PAKOL-69904 format. One record per residue (C-alpha): residue number from 1; residue in three letters; x, y, z. Coordinates in Angstrom, 2 decimals. Layout:
// PAKOL-69904
(NUM; ALA; (X; Y; Z)),
...
This chain:
// PAKOL-69904
(1; UNK; (-51.61; 37.52; 23.90)),
(2; UNK; (-54.87; 37.08; 21.99)),
(3; UNK; (-55.12; 36.10; 18.34)),
(4; UNK; (-55.43; 38.91; 15.78)),
(5; UNK; (-58.69; 39.42; 13.92)),
(6; UNK; (-58.47; 37.71; 10.54)),
(7; UNK; (-60.53; 38.83; 7.59)),
(8; UNK; (-60.86; 35.21; 6.44)),
(9; UNK; (-60.61; 31.77; 7.96)),
(10; UNK; (-60.04; 29.17; 5.26)),
(11; UNK; (-60.52; 25.53; 6.24)),
(12; UNK; (-58.46; 23.17; 4.11)),
(13; UNK; (-55.10; 23.91; 2.46)),
(14; UNK; (-55.56; 22.00; -0.80)),
(15; UNK; (-56.00; 23.65; -4.17)),
(16; UNK; (-59.31; 25.35; -3.36)),
(17; UNK; (-58.21; 26.80; -0.04)),
(18; UNK; (-54.70; 27.73; -1.13)),
(19; UNK; (-55.77; 29.51; -4.32)),
(20; UNK; (-58.35; 31.52; -2.40)),
(21; UNK; (-55.84; 32.31; 0.35)),
(22; UNK; (-53.36; 33.58; -2.24)),
(23; UNK; (-55.92; 35.71; -4.07)),
(24; UNK; (-57.42; 37.20; -0.91)),
(25; UNK; (-53.99; 37.94; 0.54)),
(26; UNK; (-52.20; 39.26; -2.52)),
(27; UNK; (-54.95; 40.70; -4.71)),
(28; UNK; (-57.37; 41.92; -2.03)),
(29; UNK; (-54.83; 42.62; 0.74)),
(30; UNK; (-56.84; 40.62; 3.28)),
(31; UNK; (-55.52; 38.86; 6.39)),
(32; UNK; (-56.06; 35.10; 6.04)),
(33; UNK; (-55.77; 32.22; 8.49)),
(34; UNK; (-55.41; 28.94; 6.56)),
(35; UNK; (-55.81; 25.74; 8.57)),
(36; UNK; (-55.59; 22.05; 7.75)),
(37; UNK; (-56.08; 18.93; 9.87)),
(38; UNK; (-53.14; 17.26; 8.14)),
(39; UNK; (-49.48; 17.98; 8.87)),
(40; UNK; (-48.90; 19.64; 5.49)),
(41; UNK; (-50.48; 21.98; 2.97)),
(42; UNK; (-51.15; 20.97; -0.64)),
(43; UNK; (-54.05; 18.61; 0.03)),
(44; UNK; (-54.02; 15.37; -1.93)),
(45; UNK; (-51.49; 16.84; -4.38)),
(46; UNK; (-48.83; 16.89; -1.65)),
(47; UNK; (-45.51; 15.43; -2.78)),
(48; UNK; (-42.20; 14.93; -1.02)),
(49; UNK; (-38.72; 13.50; -1.51)),
(50; UNK; (-38.61; 10.08; 0.14)),
(51; UNK; (-35.71; 8.62; 2.07)),
(52; UNK; (-34.19; 7.34; -1.18)),
(53; UNK; (-34.16; 10.80; -2.73)),
(54; UNK; (-37.07; 10.27; -5.14)),
(55; UNK; (-39.95; 12.73; -5.44)),
(56; UNK; (-43.23; 10.86; -4.90)),
(57; UNK; (-46.89; 11.74; -4.34)),
(58; UNK; (-48.17; 10.67; -0.93)),
(59; UNK; (-51.77; 10.31; -2.13)),
(60; UNK; (-51.22; 8.72; -5.52)),
(61; UNK; (-50.40; 10.32; -8.89)),
(62; UNK; (-51.62; 13.83; -9.59)),
(63; UNK; (-51.15; 14.68; -13.26)),
(64; UNK; (-51.81; 18.28; -14.20)),
(65; UNK; (-53.71; 18.99; -17.41)),
(66; UNK; (-56.06; 21.73; -18.54)),
(67; UNK; (-57.50; 23.40; -21.61)),
(68; UNK; (-57.68; 26.74; -19.80)),
(69; UNK; (-54.89; 29.18; -20.61)),
(70; UNK; (-56.02; 31.37; -17.70)),
(71; UNK; (-55.65; 28.55; -15.16)),
(72; UNK; (-52.29; 27.47; -16.57)),
(73; UNK; (-51.00; 31.04; -16.57)),
(74; UNK; (-52.20; 31.59; -13.01)),
(75; UNK; (-50.35; 28.54; -11.67)),
(76; UNK; (-47.29; 29.47; -13.74)),
(77; UNK; (-46.80; 32.39; -11.35)),
(78; UNK; (-45.72; 29.85; -8.73)),
(79; UNK; (-43.87; 27.19; -10.68)),
(80; UNK; (-41.87; 26.36; -13.74)),
(81; UNK; (-43.03; 23.27; -15.60)),
(82; UNK; (-41.70; 19.90; -16.69)),
(83; UNK; (-43.51; 18.99; -19.94)),
(84; UNK; (-45.25; 15.66; -19.51)),
(85; UNK; (-48.03; 13.83; -21.36)),
(86; UNK; (-49.38; 11.00; -19.26)),
(87; UNK; (-49.61; 7.52; -20.74)),
(88; UNK; (-51.40; 4.61; -19.12)),
(89; UNK; (-51.31; 0.91; -19.93)),
(90; UNK; (-53.79; -1.75; -18.83)),
(91; UNK; (-52.77; -5.32; -18.15)),
(92; UNK; (-55.42; -7.32; -19.99)),
(93; UNK; (-55.21; -10.97; -20.97)),
(94; UNK; (-51.49; -11.01; -20.24)),
(95; UNK; (-50.68; -7.95; -22.39)),
(96; UNK; (-49.91; -4.32; -21.54)),
(97; UNK; (-52.27; -2.34; -23.77)),
(98; UNK; (-52.93; 1.39; -24.20)),
(99; UNK; (-55.83; 2.88; -22.27)),
(100; UNK; (-57.96; 4.78; -23.31)),
(101; UNK; (-58.69; 2.13; -25.92)),
(102; UNK; (-57.26; 3.11; -29.30)),
(103; UNK; (-56.30; 1.56; -32.62)),
(104; UNK; (-53.20; -0.15; -31.21)),
(105; UNK; (-55.19; -1.54; -28.27)),
(106; UNK; (-57.61; -3.36; -30.56)),
(107; UNK; (-55.06; -4.53; -33.12)),
(108; UNK; (-52.76; -5.98; -30.47)),
(109; UNK; (-55.51; -7.51; -28.34)),
(110; UNK; (-57.18; -9.31; -31.27)),
(111; UNK; (-54.15; -9.69; -33.57)),
(112; UNK; (-55.73; -7.53; -36.25)),
(113; UNK; (-54.44; -4.93; -38.70)),
(114; UNK; (-57.35; -2.50; -38.82)),
(115; UNK; (-57.10; 1.04; -40.15)),
(116; UNK; (-58.73; 4.01; -38.41)),
(117; UNK; (-61.74; 3.89; -40.74)),
(118; UNK; (-62.11; 0.15; -40.29)),
(119; UNK; (-62.00; 0.52; -36.50)),
(120; UNK; (-65.03; 2.81; -36.59)),
(121; UNK; (-67.02; 0.02; -38.24)),
(122; UNK; (-65.50; -2.57; -35.90)),
(123; UNK; (-66.69; -0.64; -32.84)),
(124; UNK; (-70.11; -0.19; -34.40)),
(125; UNK; (-70.44; -3.92; -35.06)),
(126; UNK; (-69.91; -4.66; -31.36)),
(127; UNK; (-71.78; -1.77; -29.80)),
(128; UNK; (-75.13; -2.54; -28.20)),
(129; UNK; (-78.02; -0.16; -28.86)),
(130; UNK; (-79.25; 1.45; -25.63)),
(131; UNK; (-82.23; 3.79; -25.71)),
(132; UNK; (-81.18; 5.93; -22.75)),
(133; UNK; (-77.58; 6.16; -21.50)),
(134; UNK; (-77.94; 6.33; -17.72)),
(135; UNK; (-75.18; 4.27; -16.12)),
(136; UNK; (-71.44; 3.80; -16.47)),
(137; UNK; (-72.09; 0.37; -17.99)),
(138; UNK; (-74.40; 1.90; -20.61)),
(139; UNK; (-71.72; 4.39; -21.71)),
(140; UNK; (-69.13; 1.74; -22.52)),
(141; UNK; (-71.40; -0.98; -23.90)),
(142; UNK; (-73.09; 1.50; -26.25)),
(143; UNK; (-69.69; 2.60; -27.62)),
(144; UNK; (-67.59; -0.57; -27.87)),
(145; UNK; (-69.70; -3.54; -26.80)),
(146; UNK; (-69.81; -5.88; -23.87)),
(147; UNK; (-66.58; -7.82; -24.39)),
(148; UNK; (-64.32; -4.76; -24.13)),
(149; UNK; (-66.45; -3.51; -21.26)),
(150; UNK; (-65.79; -6.75; -19.37)),
(151; UNK; (-62.06; -6.78; -20.15)),
(152; UNK; (-61.16; -3.15; -19.48)),
(153; UNK; (-63.87; -1.47; -17.43)),
(154; UNK; (-66.07; -3.66; -15.29)),
(155; UNK; (-63.44; -5.17; -12.99)),
(156; UNK; (-61.52; -1.93; -12.57)),
(157; UNK; (-64.68; 0.06; -11.85)),
(158; UNK; (-65.96; -2.48; -9.33)),
(159; UNK; (-62.66; -2.35; -7.46)),
(160; UNK; (-62.45; 1.43; -7.60)),
(161; UNK; (-66.01; 2.19; -6.54)),
(162; UNK; (-67.10; -0.92; -4.66)),
(163; UNK; (-70.23; -1.28; -6.79)),
(164; UNK; (-71.00; -2.53; -10.28)),
(165; UNK; (-70.82; 0.05; -13.10)),
(166; UNK; (-74.52; -0.57; -13.70)),
(167; UNK; (-75.13; 1.20; -10.35)),
(168; UNK; (-72.98; 4.25; -11.09)),
(169; UNK; (-73.84; 7.45; -12.90)),
(170; UNK; (-72.73; 7.60; -16.53)),
(171; UNK; (-70.22; 10.36; -15.68)),
(172; UNK; (-67.70; 7.86; -14.27)),
(173; UNK; (-66.82; 6.08; -17.51)),
(174; UNK; (-67.82; 8.98; -19.76)),
(175; UNK; (-64.60; 10.66; -18.61)),
(176; UNK; (-62.58; 8.05; -20.54)),
(177; UNK; (-62.67; 8.50; -24.33)),
(178; UNK; (-62.59; 5.75; -26.93)),
(179; UNK; (-60.26; 6.56; -29.82)),
(180; UNK; (-60.00; 5.35; -33.39)),
(181; UNK; (-56.45; 6.65; -33.96)),
(182; UNK; (-53.13; 5.77; -32.30)),
(183; UNK; (-53.13; 8.64; -29.80)),
(184; UNK; (-52.00; 6.92; -26.58)),
(185; UNK; (-52.04; 9.98; -24.33)),
(186; UNK; (-54.38; 9.61; -21.38)),
(187; UNK; (-55.42; 13.26; -21.66)),
(188; UNK; (-55.89; 15.37; -24.76)),
(189; UNK; (-55.78; 18.78; -23.05)),
(190; UNK; (-53.83; 21.68; -24.56)),
(191; UNK; (-51.67; 22.19; -21.45)),
(192; UNK; (-50.05; 19.11; -19.92)),
(193; UNK; (-47.11; 19.46; -17.53)),
(194; UNK; (-45.87; 18.80; -14.01)),
(195; UNK; (-44.57; 21.42; -11.56)),
(196; UNK; (-40.81; 21.24; -12.11)),
(197; UNK; (-39.94; 21.12; -8.42)),
(198; UNK; (-43.17; 19.40; -7.38)),
(199; UNK; (-46.58; 20.45; -6.11)),
(200; UNK; (-45.44; 21.17; -2.55)),
(201; UNK; (-42.86; 23.68; -3.80)),
(202; UNK; (-45.56; 25.31; -5.93)),
(203; UNK; (-47.92; 25.59; -2.95)),
(204; UNK; (-45.12; 27.02; -0.80)),
(205; UNK; (-44.63; 29.87; -3.28)),
(206; UNK; (-48.38; 30.37; -3.59)),
(207; UNK; (-48.76; 30.76; 0.18)),
(208; UNK; (-45.64; 32.87; 0.79)),
(209; UNK; (-47.41; 36.05; 1.86)),
(210; UNK; (-47.17; 38.04; 5.08)),
(211; UNK; (-50.96; 38.23; 4.93)),
(212; UNK; (-51.31; 34.44; 5.21)),
(213; UNK; (-50.95; 32.58; 8.50)),
(214; UNK; (-50.85; 28.78; 8.18)),
(215; UNK; (-51.71; 26.43; 11.04)),
(216; UNK; (-51.41; 22.69; 10.43)),
(217; UNK; (-52.57; 19.72; 12.52)),
(218; UNK; (-55.61; 21.82; 13.39)),
(219; UNK; (-59.14; 20.61; 12.79)),
(220; UNK; (-61.93; 23.12; 12.32)),
(221; UNK; (-63.84; 21.50; 15.18)),
(222; UNK; (-60.84; 22.10; 17.47)),
(223; UNK; (-60.38; 25.75; 16.56)),
(224; UNK; (-59.38; 27.67; 19.71)),
(225; UNK; (-62.04; 30.00; 21.08)),
(226; UNK; (-59.76; 33.03; 20.78)),
(227; UNK; (-59.42; 32.70; 16.98)),
(228; UNK; (-61.47; 35.53; 15.50)),
(229; UNK; (-62.42; 35.98; 11.85)),
(230; UNK; (-64.97; 37.88; 9.77)),
(231; UNK; (-65.65; 35.43; 6.94)),
(232; UNK; (-65.30; 31.68; 6.42)),
(233; UNK; (-64.35; 29.55; 3.41)),
(234; UNK; (-64.90; 25.84; 3.99)),
(235; UNK; (-63.33; 23.26; 1.66)),
(236; UNK; (-63.88; 20.16; 3.79)),
(237; UNK; (-66.76; 17.66; 3.58)),
(238; UNK; (-70.04; 19.58; 3.53)),
(239; UNK; (-71.86; 16.92; 5.55)),
(240; UNK; (-69.22; 17.20; 8.27)),
(241; UNK; (-69.71; 20.97; 8.48)),
(242; UNK; (-73.41; 20.42; 9.21)),
(243; UNK; (-72.62; 17.63; 11.72)),
(244; UNK; (-74.12; 14.96; 9.43)),
(245; UNK; (-77.60; 16.37; 9.94)),
(246; UNK; (-79.00; 14.33; 7.04)),
(247; UNK; (-76.60; 11.41; 7.36)),
(248; UNK; (-73.15; 10.84; 5.85)),
(249; UNK; (-72.43; 11.43; 2.20)),
(250; UNK; (-70.75; 8.28; 0.82)),
(251; UNK; (-67.16; 8.49; -0.36)),
(252; UNK; (-64.69; 6.02; -1.73)),
(253; UNK; (-61.29; 5.96; -0.05)),
(254; UNK; (-57.85; 4.69; -1.01)),
(255; UNK; (-54.93; 3.02; 0.70)),
(256; UNK; (-51.50; 3.69; -0.75)),
(257; UNK; (-48.51; 1.37; -0.53)),
(258; UNK; (-45.22; 3.01; -1.50)),
(259; UNK; (-42.24; 0.90; -2.52)),
(260; UNK; (-38.72; 1.71; -3.69)),
(261; UNK; (-36.92; -0.83; -5.85)),
(262; UNK; (-33.20; -1.11; -6.53)),
(263; UNK; (-33.71; -0.94; -10.30)),
(264; UNK; (-33.71; 2.00; -12.71)),
(265; UNK; (-37.23; 1.31; -14.04)),
(266; UNK; (-40.06; -1.08; -13.26)),
(267; UNK; (-42.72; -0.53; -15.93)),
(268; UNK; (-42.86; 1.06; -19.39)),
(269; UNK; (-45.34; 3.84; -18.53)),
(270; UNK; (-46.15; 6.18; -15.67)),
(271; UNK; (-49.21; 4.17; -14.66)),
(272; UNK; (-50.34; 0.60; -15.31)),
(273; UNK; (-53.98; -0.28; -14.58)),
(274; UNK; (-55.04; -3.74; -13.41)),
(275; UNK; (-58.68; -4.40; -14.34)),
(276; UNK; (-58.36; -8.17; -13.96)),
(277; UNK; (-57.63; -10.09; -10.78)),
(278; UNK; (-55.37; -8.04; -8.54)),
(279; UNK; (-56.63; -6.30; -5.39)),
(280; UNK; (-54.97; -3.02; -6.39)),
(281; UNK; (-56.25; -0.89; -9.25)),
(282; UNK; (-52.99; 0.57; -10.51)),
(283; UNK; (-49.25; 0.99; -10.02)),
(284; UNK; (-47.60; 4.34; -10.65)),
(285; UNK; (-43.88; 4.83; -11.24)),
(286; UNK; (-42.99; 8.45; -10.55)),
(287; UNK; (-39.76; 8.81; -12.53)),
(288; UNK; (-41.77; 8.63; -15.77)),
(289; UNK; (-43.90; 11.54; -14.53)),
(290; UNK; (-41.34; 13.83; -12.92)),
(291; UNK; (-38.44; 13.23; -15.27)),
(292; UNK; (-36.10; 12.42; -12.39)),
(293; UNK; (-32.89; 10.53; -13.06)),
(294; UNK; (-32.05; 8.13; -10.23)),
(295; UNK; (-30.53; 4.64; -9.98)),
(296; UNK; (-33.57; 3.46; -7.99)),
(297; UNK; (-37.29; 3.81; -8.68)),
(298; UNK; (-40.35; 4.39; -6.49)),
(299; UNK; (-43.82; 2.96; -7.01)),
(300; UNK; (-47.24; 3.47; -5.49)),
(301; UNK; (-49.87; 0.72; -5.37)),
(302; UNK; (-53.48; 1.88; -4.92)),
(303; UNK; (-56.04; -0.18; -3.01)),
(304; UNK; (-59.60; 1.22; -3.01)),
(305; UNK; (-61.40; 0.96; 0.33)),
(306; UNK; (-64.82; 1.72; 1.75)),
(307; UNK; (-63.54; 3.69; 4.75)),
(308; UNK; (-60.77; 6.18; 5.36)),
(309; UNK; (-60.08; 9.69; 4.08)),
(310; UNK; (-62.76; 10.83; 1.63)),
(311; UNK; (-61.34; 10.89; -1.90)),
(312; UNK; (-64.10; 10.26; -4.42)),
(313; UNK; (-67.76; 11.22; -4.10)),
(314; UNK; (-69.74; 8.18; -5.30)),
(315; UNK; (-71.96; 9.36; -8.17)),
(316; UNK; (-75.43; 7.82; -8.17)),
(317; UNK; (-78.99; 9.11; -7.87)),
(318; UNK; (-79.39; 8.41; -4.15)),
(319; UNK; (-76.18; 10.23; -3.24)),
(320; UNK; (-77.06; 13.17; -5.50)),
(321; UNK; (-80.41; 13.47; -3.72)),
(322; UNK; (-78.70; 13.40; -0.32)),
(323; UNK; (-76.22; 16.07; -1.38)),
(324; UNK; (-79.12; 18.30; -2.49)),
(325; UNK; (-80.19; 18.44; 1.17)),
(326; UNK; (-76.75; 19.64; 2.21)),
(327; UNK; (-76.59; 22.02; -0.73)),
(328; UNK; (-79.74; 23.63; 0.57)),
(329; UNK; (-78.21; 24.00; 4.04)),
(330; UNK; (-75.06; 25.49; 2.51)),
(331; UNK; (-77.09; 28.02; 0.55)),
(332; UNK; (-78.60; 29.21; 3.82)),
(333; UNK; (-75.29; 29.49; 5.71)),
(334; UNK; (-74.72; 33.24; 5.63)),
(335; UNK; (-71.11; 34.31; 5.46)),
(336; UNK; (-69.79; 30.84; 4.58)),
(337; UNK; (-68.41; 29.91; 1.16)),
(338; UNK; (-68.28; 26.21; 0.27)),
(339; UNK; (-65.61; 25.47; -2.33)),
(340; UNK; (-63.86; 22.38; -3.70)),
(341; UNK; (-64.50; 18.71; -4.29)),
(342; UNK; (-65.54; 17.78; -0.76)),
(343; UNK; (-67.56; 20.90; -0.04)),
(344; UNK; (-69.61; 20.58; -3.24)),
(345; UNK; (-69.59; 16.76; -3.51)),
(346; UNK; (-68.16; 16.80; -7.04)),
(347; UNK; (-65.46; 14.75; -8.73)),
(348; UNK; (-63.32; 17.63; -9.98)),
(349; UNK; (-59.93; 17.52; -11.66)),
(350; UNK; (-57.26; 19.80; -10.19)),
(351; UNK; (-57.69; 22.46; -12.84)),
(352; UNK; (-61.44; 22.49; -12.27)),
(353; UNK; (-60.89; 23.15; -8.55)),
(354; UNK; (-58.50; 25.99; -9.39)),
(355; UNK; (-61.07; 27.40; -11.79)),
(356; UNK; (-63.82; 27.15; -9.18)),
(357; UNK; (-61.63; 28.89; -6.59)),
(358; UNK; (-60.75; 31.74; -8.97)),
(359; UNK; (-64.42; 32.16; -9.88)),
(360; UNK; (-65.32; 32.21; -6.18)),
(361; UNK; (-62.74; 34.94; -5.57)),
(362; UNK; (-64.32; 37.05; -8.31)),
(363; UNK; (-67.74; 36.62; -6.68)),
(364; UNK; (-66.29; 37.57; -3.31)),
(365; UNK; (-64.75; 40.69; -4.84)),
(366; UNK; (-68.06; 41.63; -6.42)),
(367; UNK; (-69.94; 41.08; -3.16)),
(368; UNK; (-67.52; 43.10; -1.07)),
(369; UNK; (-66.77; 45.84; -3.58)),
(370; UNK; (-67.67; 49.39; -2.42)),
(371; UNK; (-71.01; 50.49; -3.77)),
(372; UNK; (-71.05; 53.39; -6.19)),
(373; UNK; (-73.01; 56.42; -5.03)),
């Protein structure tokens, strides 16, 4: 028996592919085949209950936050929420200090008693004037000076990206604010919460449509010849789609080590960063994030690596120029939509990928809408 004709083949079952599958199936009534080379849907946000009964994230912590009411309301169709505001500490000079840097960070690190107004002047006295902010080093040094840059940013960034911050685009460290108050939340977005039953349960509800067929452990390059479809959405690496015609786009990868300890808690916050010394960049303890109550606790250690699954596009001028070549090829690929972090070589947050997918669906609707006569 031959395969049915699908209206859409969607490659990649992460946020971009799953949101588009849901919209095309439920809003547009289209038949969708959603494939993924992994053994699960949900992309890097995939979570599962481990053998000890603790919900963990296979690919490191994914903390949902957004300022968009539309995006939050859309995802709320598929999940209830556990309110959660993420807090991160950095182990610096033997202390666990709030990051992003705030008033408490400075007062505790230097044994001071500054007020908010005094901290503004304190930052200014240490900041180095830089005519043009171009690199990740420039961003931090121009705000808070070289000493804090060395303590909190340089080592962590070099581990994470494999290059010195002076070689990275300013966007990397510009994502991290510097505060003068005592706000110790990692994000300041209006909506901050975790799917109550986890991301995988949310994706399962999102994809529960008779118009969606899901095939896992299936790579696009291994698609059987009898699979027929009218349109294609590709959310994988754009250079891979074009068979690396201009060479490989560089990515940074990660190796995750998961551990369960026979203690109720291990650390005082969801994530602790390690900018000094250790090979890993951070340790995440999931019970802080999910709100689970359990006599044991599970941790994930993250080790950045040069090879492996592509996680982070490396932002610098040379890589941006290389991507432009693939962007040009993508623009000329009739009938193919390139969506998501890997397909557009962008470092997007989850909500930004959802927003991009919803915007893409609106463009698809407009393109395929019946013309008025």
